[in-house]
Residue frames as qw, qx, qy, qz and C-alpha x, y, z in Angstrom:
[[0.529, -0.726, -0.440, -0.004, 9.91, -3.68, -52.28],
 [0.249, 0.486, -0.315, 0.776, 11.05, -0.72, -50.23],
 [0.583, -0.637, -0.488, 0.128, 10.88, -0.47, -46.44],
 [0.224, 0.523, -0.225, 0.791, 11.54, 2.76, -44.57],
 [0.575, -0.661, -0.471, 0.103, 11.46, 3.52, -40.88],
 [0.128, 0.642, -0.262, 0.709, 12.30, 6.50, -38.69],
 [0.695, -0.488, -0.492, 0.189, 13.12, 5.96, -35.03],
 [0.001, 0.766, -0.264, 0.586, 14.03, 8.29, -32.18],
 [0.666, -0.230, -0.585, 0.401, 15.77, 7.64, -28.91],
 [0.199, -0.772, 0.038, -0.602, 14.90, 9.91, -26.00],
 [0.221, 0.151, -0.745, 0.610, 16.01, 10.15, -22.41],
 [0.595, -0.509, -0.346, -0.517, 13.16, 9.08, -20.15],
 [0.680, -0.680, 0.142, -0.236, 13.86, 9.43, -16.42],
 [0.334, -0.669, 0.661, 0.064, 17.48, 8.37, -16.85],
 [0.650, 0.055, 0.742, 0.155, 16.72, 5.48, -19.22],
 [0.064, 0.236, -0.572, -0.783, 16.60, 5.31, -23.02],
 [0.582, 0.431, 0.565, -0.394, 13.20, 5.16, -24.71],
 [0.136, -0.127, 0.721, 0.667, 13.04, 3.98, -28.34],
 [0.485, 0.549, 0.479, -0.484, 10.07, 4.92, -30.48],
 [0.356, 0.185, 0.678, 0.615, 9.32, 4.29, -34.16],
 [0.192, 0.501, 0.180, -0.825, 7.85, 7.57, -35.37],
 [0.638, 0.504, -0.192, -0.549, 7.38, 6.47, -38.97],
 [0.395, -0.198, 0.881, 0.169, 7.37, 3.09, -40.66],
 [0.685, 0.497, 0.052, -0.530, 6.19, 2.14, -44.13],
 [0.493, -0.122, 0.802, 0.314, 6.49, -0.52, -46.78],
 [0.548, 0.588, -0.099, -0.587, 5.90, -0.24, -50.51],
 [0.618, 0.013, 0.751, 0.233, 5.63, -3.23, -52.82],
 [0.276, 0.535, -0.314, -0.734, 6.04, -2.10, -56.43],
 [0.622, 0.266, -0.609, -0.413, 6.07, -5.42, -58.24],
 [0.604, -0.213, 0.690, -0.336, 4.63, -8.70, -57.03],
 [0.622, 0.331, -0.590, -0.395, 5.07, -11.81, -59.14],
 [0.592, -0.207, 0.731, -0.270, 3.84, -15.24, -58.00],
 [0.575, 0.343, -0.596, -0.443, 4.20, -18.12, -60.44],
 [0.764, -0.169, 0.550, -0.293, 2.83, -21.62, -59.94],
 [0.285, 0.373, -0.814, -0.341, 4.01, -24.79, -61.65],
 [0.343, 0.060, 0.905, -0.246, 2.04, -27.96, -62.12],
 [0.117, 0.324, 0.848, 0.404, -0.86, -29.41, -63.99],
 [0.081, -0.799, -0.590, -0.076, -3.53, -27.15, -62.49],
 [0.381, -0.341, -0.115, 0.852, -1.33, -24.11, -62.08],
 [0.025, 0.267, 0.423, 0.865, -3.18, -22.28, -64.85],
 [0.378, -0.652, -0.603, -0.261, -6.35, -22.55, -62.79],
 [0.532, -0.663, -0.327, 0.413, -4.89, -21.25, -59.50],
 [0.411, -0.015, 0.125, 0.903, -2.80, -18.61, -61.27],
 [0.091, -0.580, -0.444, -0.677, -5.98, -16.83, -62.19],
 [0.531, -0.756, -0.383, 0.012, -7.01, -16.60, -58.51],
 [0.612, -0.377, -0.076, 0.691, -3.59, -15.33, -57.54],
 [0.246, 0.236, 0.283, 0.896, -3.66, -12.66, -60.22],
 [0.270, -0.698, -0.472, -0.466, -7.11, -11.64, -59.09],
 [0.599, -0.767, -0.210, 0.087, -5.98, -11.23, -55.47],
 [0.656, 0.272, -0.140, 0.690, -2.62, -9.62, -56.28],
 [0.056, -0.655, 0.076, -0.750, -3.63, -6.26, -54.84],
 [0.745, -0.601, -0.053, -0.284, -4.89, -7.90, -51.64],
 [0.903, -0.126, -0.134, 0.388, -1.63, -9.81, -51.22],
 [0.423, 0.454, -0.120, 0.775, 0.38, -6.66, -51.83],
 [0.341, -0.697, 0.025, -0.630, -1.67, -4.76, -49.23],
 [0.878, -0.464, -0.109, -0.037, -1.24, -7.57, -46.69],
 [0.789, 0.080, -0.150, 0.591, 2.55, -7.56, -47.14],
 [0.178, 0.553, -0.072, 0.811, 2.70, -3.76, -46.87],
 [0.560, -0.665, -0.034, -0.493, 0.75, -3.99, -43.62],
 [0.921, -0.361, -0.128, 0.072, 2.43, -6.89, -41.85],
 [0.699, 0.258, -0.222, 0.629, 6.05, -5.80, -42.36],
 [0.022, -0.594, 0.208, -0.777, 5.65, -2.41, -40.58],
 [0.754, -0.537, -0.036, -0.376, 3.71, -4.15, -37.80],
 [0.931, -0.119, -0.187, 0.289, 6.59, -6.60, -37.25],
 [0.454, 0.421, -0.225, 0.752, 9.14, -3.76, -37.26],
 [0.332, -0.627, 0.117, -0.695, 7.12, -1.80, -34.71],
 [0.899, -0.399, -0.112, -0.144, 6.78, -4.96, -32.59],
 [0.822, 0.081, -0.224, 0.518, 10.53, -5.52, -32.69],
 [0.141, 0.580, -0.171, 0.784, 11.06, -1.86, -31.79],
 [0.627, -0.620, 0.008, -0.471, 8.92, -2.33, -28.68],
 [0.945, -0.227, -0.144, 0.189, 11.05, -5.30, -27.61],
 [0.600, 0.309, -0.183, 0.715, 14.23, -3.28, -28.14],
 [0.193, -0.675, 0.070, -0.708, 12.69, -0.39, -26.18],
 [0.822, -0.534, -0.054, -0.190, 11.99, -2.72, -23.25],
 [0.874, 0.008, -0.159, 0.459, 15.59, -3.94, -23.44],
 [0.316, 0.515, -0.143, 0.784, 16.98, -0.38, -23.37],
 [0.426, -0.655, 0.068, -0.620, 14.77, 0.62, -20.44],
 [0.921, -0.376, -0.097, -0.035, 15.88, -2.50, -18.60],
 [0.600, 0.453, -0.392, 0.530, 19.55, -1.50, -18.66],
 [0.596, -0.483, -0.465, 0.442, 20.97, -1.27, -15.12],
 [0.023, -0.941, -0.081, -0.327, 20.81, 2.20, -13.59],
 [0.319, -0.806, 0.470, -0.165, 23.63, 1.42, -11.16],
 [0.863, 0.229, -0.432, 0.129, 26.59, -0.97, -11.20],
 [0.670, -0.720, 0.180, 0.013, 28.23, -2.01, -7.93],
 [0.488, 0.693, -0.501, 0.174, 32.01, -1.86, -8.10],
 [0.404, 0.125, -0.789, 0.445, 32.82, -3.10, -4.59],
 [0.388, -0.582, -0.690, 0.187, 31.36, -2.96, -1.09],
 [0.241, -0.453, -0.199, 0.835, 32.02, 0.79, -0.94],
 [0.187, 0.447, -0.174, -0.858, 30.99, 2.33, -4.25],
 [0.555, 0.467, 0.684, 0.076, 28.59, 1.95, -7.15],
 [0.167, -0.112, 0.404, 0.892, 28.66, 3.62, -10.57],
 [0.416, 0.565, 0.391, -0.595, 25.63, 5.68, -11.57],
 [0.314, 0.036, 0.757, 0.571, 24.72, 4.50, -15.08],
 [0.310, 0.738, 0.536, -0.266, 21.65, 6.68, -15.67],
 [0.448, 0.397, 0.386, 0.702, 21.55, 8.61, -18.93],
 [0.070, -0.679, -0.231, 0.693, 21.56, 12.40, -18.92],
 [0.251, 0.552, -0.259, -0.751, 20.18, 14.51, -21.77],
 [0.855, 0.424, 0.204, -0.219, 18.92, 13.15, -25.07],
 [0.755, -0.044, 0.423, 0.498, 21.34, 11.42, -27.44],
 [0.140, 0.786, -0.211, -0.564, 23.20, 13.70, -29.84],
 [0.832, 0.361, 0.400, 0.133, 23.25, 12.65, -33.49],
 [0.144, -0.638, 0.444, 0.613, 26.19, 13.29, -35.85],
 [0.547, 0.491, -0.439, -0.517, 26.70, 12.49, -39.52],
 [0.731, 0.169, -0.655, -0.087, 27.89, 8.97, -38.74],
 [0.330, 0.047, -0.772, 0.541, 27.75, 8.73, -34.97],
 [0.509, -0.681, -0.332, -0.408, 25.47, 8.96, -31.96],
 [0.213, 0.361, -0.588, 0.692, 26.57, 10.29, -28.58],
 [0.645, -0.581, -0.474, -0.149, 25.17, 9.04, -25.27],
 [0.038, 0.553, -0.474, 0.684, 25.88, 10.84, -22.01],
 [0.701, -0.433, -0.565, 0.023, 25.69, 8.94, -18.73],
 [0.432, -0.887, 0.056, -0.156, 26.02, 10.31, -15.22],
 [0.733, 0.374, -0.431, 0.371, 29.10, 8.21, -14.43],
 [0.219, -0.691, 0.414, -0.551, 29.28, 9.52, -10.87],
 [0.462, 0.012, -0.842, 0.277, 30.45, 7.22, -8.11],
 [0.563, -0.575, -0.031, -0.593, 27.95, 6.84, -5.29],
 [0.020, -0.355, 0.829, -0.431, 28.68, 5.52, -1.85],
 [0.617, -0.273, -0.689, -0.265, 26.88, 2.42, -0.65],
 [0.527, -0.361, -0.612, 0.466, 27.55, 3.41, 2.96],
 [0.144, -0.599, -0.260, 0.743, 27.16, 7.20, 2.93],
 [0.424, 0.831, 0.358, 0.036, 25.58, 9.85, 0.77],
 [0.518, 0.011, 0.164, 0.839, 27.90, 11.92, -1.39],
 [0.064, 0.585, 0.185, -0.787, 27.38, 15.64, -1.80],
 [0.578, 0.719, 0.377, -0.074, 25.56, 17.11, -4.78],
 [0.470, -0.311, 0.398, 0.723, 28.26, 17.64, -7.38],
 [0.421, 0.785, 0.106, -0.442, 27.86, 20.14, -10.20],
 [0.822, 0.468, 0.190, 0.262, 29.02, 19.93, -13.80],
 [0.294, -0.807, 0.313, 0.406, 32.62, 21.00, -14.33],
 [0.361, 0.669, -0.551, -0.344, 35.28, 20.73, -17.04],
 [0.976, 0.055, 0.164, -0.134, 35.93, 17.37, -18.62],
 [0.283, -0.517, 0.741, 0.321, 38.87, 15.17, -19.45],
 [0.825, 0.450, 0.023, -0.342, 38.50, 13.74, -22.97],
 [0.350, -0.399, 0.796, 0.290, 40.35, 10.75, -24.38],
 [0.776, 0.455, -0.053, -0.434, 39.85, 9.37, -27.87],
 [0.561, -0.248, 0.756, 0.229, 40.95, 6.09, -29.41],
 [0.684, 0.564, 0.454, 0.085, 41.29, 5.42, -33.11],
 [0.505, 0.122, 0.295, 0.802, 42.74, 7.26, -36.05],
 [0.033, -0.081, -0.130, -0.988, 41.47, 10.40, -37.72],
 [0.597, -0.332, -0.361, -0.635, 37.97, 8.96, -37.41],
 [0.174, -0.300, 0.762, -0.546, 37.45, 8.20, -33.73],
 [0.510, -0.210, -0.789, -0.272, 35.59, 4.97, -33.09],
 [0.557, -0.605, -0.543, 0.171, 35.30, 5.71, -29.37],
 [0.099, 0.579, -0.189, 0.787, 35.32, 9.01, -27.52],
 [0.574, -0.493, -0.594, 0.274, 35.49, 8.93, -23.72],
 [0.024, 0.599, -0.098, 0.794, 34.76, 12.17, -21.87],
 [0.558, -0.427, -0.635, 0.321, 34.96, 12.26, -18.07],
 [0.179, -0.858, -0.044, -0.479, 33.75, 15.19, -16.01],
 [0.206, 0.430, -0.648, 0.594, 35.91, 16.07, -13.01],
 [0.635, -0.325, 0.270, -0.646, 32.90, 15.28, -10.83],
 [0.932, 0.052, -0.339, -0.115, 33.34, 11.60, -11.76],
 [0.571, 0.278, -0.571, 0.520, 36.77, 11.60, -10.12],
 [0.135, -0.371, 0.428, -0.813, 35.66, 13.73, -7.18],
 [0.797, -0.247, -0.028, -0.550, 32.60, 11.58, -6.50],
 [0.881, 0.059, -0.453, 0.125, 34.80, 8.47, -6.36],
 [0.355, 0.313, -0.531, 0.702, 37.25, 10.16, -3.99],
 [0.400, -0.359, 0.256, -0.803, 34.44, 11.41, -1.77],
 [0.888, -0.166, -0.246, -0.350, 32.76, 8.01, -1.64],
 [0.796, 0.069, -0.493, 0.343, 35.95, 6.28, -0.50],
 [0.113, 0.376, -0.429, 0.814, 36.73, 9.11, 1.93],
 [0.590, -0.337, 0.134, -0.722, 33.33, 8.85, 3.63],
 [0.934, -0.092, -0.313, -0.141, 33.68, 5.08, 3.77],
 [0.583, -0.730, 0.356, 0.003, 36.85, 5.53, 5.84],
 [0.940, 0.212, 0.122, 0.237, 39.07, 3.98, 3.18],
 [0.438, 0.750, -0.195, 0.456, 41.59, 6.82, 3.09],
 [0.531, -0.755, 0.343, -0.174, 43.60, 5.82, 6.11],
 [0.829, 0.347, -0.399, 0.182, 47.01, 4.19, 6.06],
 [0.657, -0.702, 0.261, 0.090, 49.55, 2.98, 8.61],
 [0.623, 0.675, -0.367, 0.148, 53.11, 3.26, 7.28],
 [0.735, -0.602, 0.307, 0.051, 55.68, 1.04, 8.96],
 [0.769, 0.000, 0.403, 0.496, 58.01, 0.45, 6.01],
 [0.268, 0.933, -0.082, -0.224, 59.96, 3.12, 4.10],
 [0.773, 0.536, -0.250, 0.230, 63.02, 2.91, 1.80],
 [0.281, 0.461, -0.574, 0.616, 65.24, 4.29, 4.57],
 [0.649, -0.488, -0.578, -0.074, 63.97, 2.35, 7.57],
 [0.457, -0.121, -0.434, 0.767, 66.18, 4.36, 9.97],
 [0.147, -0.308, -0.085, -0.936, 63.71, 7.23, 9.54],
 [0.693, -0.448, -0.321, -0.464, 61.17, 5.19, 11.48],
 [0.730, -0.309, -0.455, 0.406, 63.36, 4.98, 14.56],
 [0.252, -0.958, -0.123, 0.051, 63.72, 7.74, 17.13],
 [0.657, -0.425, 0.244, 0.574, 67.52, 7.47, 16.88],
 [0.479, 0.375, 0.439, 0.661, 67.36, 8.89, 13.39],
 [0.035, -0.827, -0.293, -0.478, 65.80, 12.10, 14.76],
 [0.622, -0.563, -0.331, 0.431, 67.84, 12.73, 17.89],
 [0.372, -0.164, 0.050, 0.912, 69.54, 15.82, 16.44],
 [0.107, -0.355, -0.435, -0.821, 66.37, 17.24, 14.80],
 [0.614, -0.566, -0.172, -0.523, 63.83, 16.42, 17.54],
 [0.216, 0.382, -0.776, 0.454, 66.00, 15.79, 20.63],
 [0.502, -0.193, 0.501, -0.678, 63.11, 15.39, 23.04],
 [0.890, 0.146, -0.194, -0.385, 61.67, 12.57, 20.93],
 [0.690, 0.312, -0.621, 0.203, 64.89, 10.61, 21.34],
 [0.031, -0.360, 0.658, -0.660, 65.32, 11.47, 25.03],
 [0.661, -0.111, 0.336, -0.662, 61.82, 10.27, 25.92],
 [0.938, 0.166, 0.238, -0.187, 61.83, 7.22, 23.65],
 [0.065, -0.683, 0.662, 0.301, 65.43, 6.19, 22.86],
 [0.043, 0.263, -0.909, -0.320, 65.83, 3.76, 19.96],
 [0.505, 0.334, 0.703, -0.373, 62.12, 3.07, 19.69],
 [0.198, 0.220, 0.733, 0.612, 60.51, 2.27, 16.36],
 [0.288, 0.390, 0.227, -0.844, 57.77, 4.48, 14.98],
 [0.297, 0.427, 0.786, 0.335, 54.84, 4.20, 12.59],
 [0.104, 0.100, -0.105, -0.984, 53.06, 6.92, 10.67],
 [0.216, 0.515, 0.808, -0.189, 49.29, 7.00, 11.01],
 [0.005, 0.115, -0.319, -0.941, 48.03, 8.93, 7.97],
 [0.220, 0.588, 0.767, -0.137, 44.39, 9.96, 7.46],
 [0.117, 0.419, 0.382, 0.815, 42.76, 12.30, 4.97],
 [0.013, 0.321, 0.505, -0.801, 41.08, 15.22, 6.71],
 [0.529, 0.535, 0.156, -0.640, 38.84, 15.91, 3.70],
 [0.820, 0.371, 0.424, 0.106, 38.11, 14.33, 0.39],
 [0.414, -0.244, 0.412, 0.774, 40.87, 15.05, -2.16],
 [0.400, 0.772, 0.247, -0.427, 39.80, 17.61, -4.73],
 [0.543, 0.062, 0.564, 0.619, 40.52, 17.38, -8.44],
 [0.283, 0.780, 0.086, -0.552, 40.30, 20.22, -10.96],
 [0.637, 0.218, 0.576, 0.464, 40.44, 19.77, -14.73],
 [0.189, 0.785, -0.062, -0.586, 41.33, 22.58, -17.10],
 [0.779, 0.621, -0.038, -0.080, 42.20, 22.60, -20.78],
 [0.277, 0.760, -0.567, 0.154, 45.90, 22.64, -19.84],
 [0.248, 0.286, -0.865, 0.328, 46.21, 20.15, -17.00],
 [0.703, -0.490, -0.478, -0.195, 44.66, 18.09, -14.22],
 [0.058, 0.510, -0.533, 0.673, 45.25, 19.32, -10.68],
 [0.712, -0.437, -0.546, -0.060, 44.67, 17.73, -7.29],
 [0.102, -0.603, 0.445, -0.654, 44.88, 18.94, -3.70],
 [0.737, -0.245, -0.627, 0.062, 45.27, 16.56, -0.76],
 [0.264, -0.644, 0.370, -0.616, 44.87, 17.43, 2.92],
 [0.828, -0.157, -0.536, 0.040, 45.91, 14.88, 5.51],
 [0.466, -0.762, 0.356, -0.277, 46.93, 14.48, 9.12],
 [0.741, 0.272, -0.582, 0.196, 50.03, 12.41, 9.89],
 [0.648, -0.691, 0.198, -0.254, 50.22, 11.18, 13.49],
 [0.408, 0.503, -0.727, 0.227, 53.61, 9.93, 14.66],
 [0.871, -0.420, -0.001, -0.254, 53.16, 6.86, 16.85],
 [0.096, 0.605, -0.762, 0.209, 56.08, 5.56, 18.93],
 [0.884, -0.143, -0.425, -0.132, 56.17, 1.82, 19.66],
 [0.068, -0.603, 0.600, -0.521, 57.33, 2.02, 23.27],
 [0.280, -0.128, 0.892, -0.332, 57.44, -1.47, 24.77],
 [0.158, 0.377, 0.908, 0.095, 53.94, -2.86, 24.45],
 [0.151, 0.747, 0.393, -0.515, 52.40, 0.59, 24.04],
 [0.396, 0.476, 0.418, 0.665, 51.66, 2.68, 20.96],
 [0.219, -0.671, -0.300, 0.642, 52.13, 6.30, 21.98],
 [0.377, 0.772, 0.309, 0.407, 51.00, 9.15, 19.69],
 [0.524, -0.422, -0.131, 0.728, 53.55, 11.93, 20.17],
 [0.011, 0.445, -0.145, -0.884, 52.80, 14.49, 17.45],
 [0.526, 0.605, 0.598, 0.012, 50.42, 15.32, 14.65],
 [0.185, -0.347, 0.360, 0.846, 51.56, 17.03, 11.46],
 [0.557, 0.665, 0.339, -0.364, 49.16, 18.58, 8.95],
 [0.418, -0.144, 0.646, 0.622, 50.14, 17.80, 5.35],
 [0.512, 0.722, 0.201, -0.420, 48.96, 19.69, 2.26],
 [0.454, -0.150, 0.678, 0.558, 50.01, 18.42, -1.17],
 [0.538, 0.698, 0.100, -0.462, 49.20, 20.00, -4.53],
 [0.440, -0.185, 0.739, 0.475, 50.08, 18.18, -7.73],
 [0.587, 0.616, 0.039, -0.523, 49.21, 18.47, -11.40],
 [0.432, -0.181, 0.791, 0.394, 49.72, 16.52, -14.58],
 [0.526, 0.409, -0.289, -0.688, 48.57, 15.84, -18.11],
 [0.662, 0.074, 0.744, -0.052, 47.00, 12.75, -19.69],
 [0.390, 0.513, -0.451, -0.618, 47.31, 11.80, -23.34],
 [0.841, 0.135, 0.510, -0.124, 46.21, 8.92, -25.52],
 [0.227, 0.591, -0.625, -0.456, 48.14, 7.38, -28.39],
 [0.456, 0.100, -0.840, -0.276, 46.65, 4.45, -30.24],
 [0.728, -0.422, -0.500, -0.208, 45.50, 1.97, -27.62],
 [0.598, -0.163, -0.478, 0.622, 47.67, 3.40, -24.83],
 [0.224, -0.915, -0.153, -0.299, 46.96, 6.07, -22.23],
 [0.685, -0.077, -0.303, 0.658, 49.89, 7.74, -20.51],
 [0.134, -0.942, -0.141, -0.274, 50.61, 10.86, -18.51],
 [0.492, 0.245, -0.424, 0.720, 53.01, 12.85, -16.37],
 [0.481, -0.807, -0.337, -0.059, 52.60, 14.16, -12.83],
 [0.421, 0.386, -0.328, 0.753, 54.52, 16.90, -11.04],
 [0.414, -0.580, -0.546, 0.440, 54.51, 18.25, -7.49],
 [0.108, 0.771, 0.186, 0.599, 53.31, 21.86, -7.32],
 [0.215, -0.655, 0.345, -0.637, 53.36, 22.46, -3.58],
 [0.741, -0.226, -0.613, 0.154, 54.12, 20.55, -0.39],
 [0.112, -0.604, 0.328, -0.718, 53.71, 22.00, 3.08],
 [0.595, -0.288, -0.713, 0.234, 53.84, 20.71, 6.65],
 [0.207, -0.592, 0.216, -0.748, 52.56, 22.35, 9.82],
 [0.224, -0.001, -0.874, 0.431, 52.60, 21.12, 13.40],
 [0.480, -0.518, -0.448, -0.548, 49.10, 20.52, 14.70],
 [0.647, -0.692, 0.163, -0.275, 49.95, 19.31, 18.19],
 [0.606, 0.414, -0.614, 0.290, 52.94, 17.80, 19.96],
 [0.787, -0.612, -0.054, -0.052, 53.83, 16.01, 23.19],
 [0.823, -0.121, 0.046, 0.554, 57.55, 16.30, 22.48],
 [0.231, -0.636, 0.036, 0.735, 57.82, 20.08, 22.24],
 [0.509, 0.812, 0.042, -0.284, 57.86, 22.33, 19.21],
 [0.591, -0.233, 0.542, 0.550, 60.15, 21.56, 16.30],
 [0.212, 0.577, -0.263, -0.743, 60.75, 23.29, 13.01],
 [0.810, 0.405, 0.392, -0.161, 58.81, 21.86, 10.07],
 [0.446, 0.815, -0.329, -0.168, 61.42, 23.22, 7.65],
 [0.194, -0.549, 0.813, 0.004, 63.93, 20.69, 8.98],
 [0.603, 0.124, 0.778, -0.125, 61.56, 17.82, 8.25],
 [0.620, 0.699, 0.229, -0.274, 60.19, 19.18, 5.02]]
């Protein structure tokens, strides 16, 4: 007996649709033997209906395969289109494009963009990808991430207000006291002698990532407000605009992923001040 079937998987509105385009069964030899006292009598009937039995088998097997295909199709179309990661973001799991077939592999592309559960993210376009593979010469798993995946996650958390930090601890704690700045920003020390400070840091825009064949780059824009803890009051005294550009590379080896990151550019500019102008180069 030989059974052959041809199936195709298509993208249908972001879900996978499975369809059996061809299915057939061929029974070449059918032998049914009966044992017992009256077997010779019934054997004659069986031999007479051999063609009917063969036809019934060749009919029912493809029908069962097609029925199982329909169940699998319902399962594929029931896959979640979105997966919530936390109370801020969800991962878009809809499929894009039809699957791509190789000699011994099949490739599925999913959106993979992060969407905000509290605010709409902008319409991101397709850009270069970061690819990581695991396995030996024959890759068992290939992971390819478009830069929009990273940018959509950053934008979702930015719009949710999650990119805001208050820094009150640093390795050199004297830097968060006005006494440590009395020779660089004299007016700060004169107005608030020996007062502690905190840094109120907020992103002014969503960080932007760029992926090229050579490296991964990122640009961060933030405002850093210097707050002085004067008695029971928190007094904002200055705001510094911070722009950071960094780049790095990511590599995979076996079951490990590692990378290196370097600082490309770092600049500070005074946005406003209640303690007079001071040179950013001294701070930078």
